[in-house]
C-alpha positions as CSV (number, residue, x, y, z in Angstrom):
1,X,3.7,4.1,-3.0
2,X,1.8,1.3,-1.2
3,X,-1.1,3.0,1.0
4,X,-2.4,-0.7,1.7
5,X,-1.6,-3.2,4.9
6,X,1.3,-5.4,4.7
7,X,-0.9,-8.0,3.7
8,X,-1.6,-6.4,0.7
9,X,1.7,-4.4,0.6
10,X,2.6,-6.8,-2.5
11,X,-0.3,-6.2,-4.6
12,X,-0.1,-2.5,-3.6
13,X,3.7,-2.1,-4.7
14,X,2.4,-3.5,-7.9
15,X,-0.5,-1.5,-8.7
16,X,1.0,1.8,-6.7
17,X,-1.4,4.5,-7.6
18,X,-4.4,2.5,-7.3
19,X,-6.3,2.2,-4.1
20,X,-8.9,-0.4,-5.4
21,X,-6.7,-3.2,-5.0
């Protein structure tokens, strides 16, 4: 569940559920 841009997709995927990546 990544709601971040492609650039932060790698971090967003790891911290799925957090919007403060």
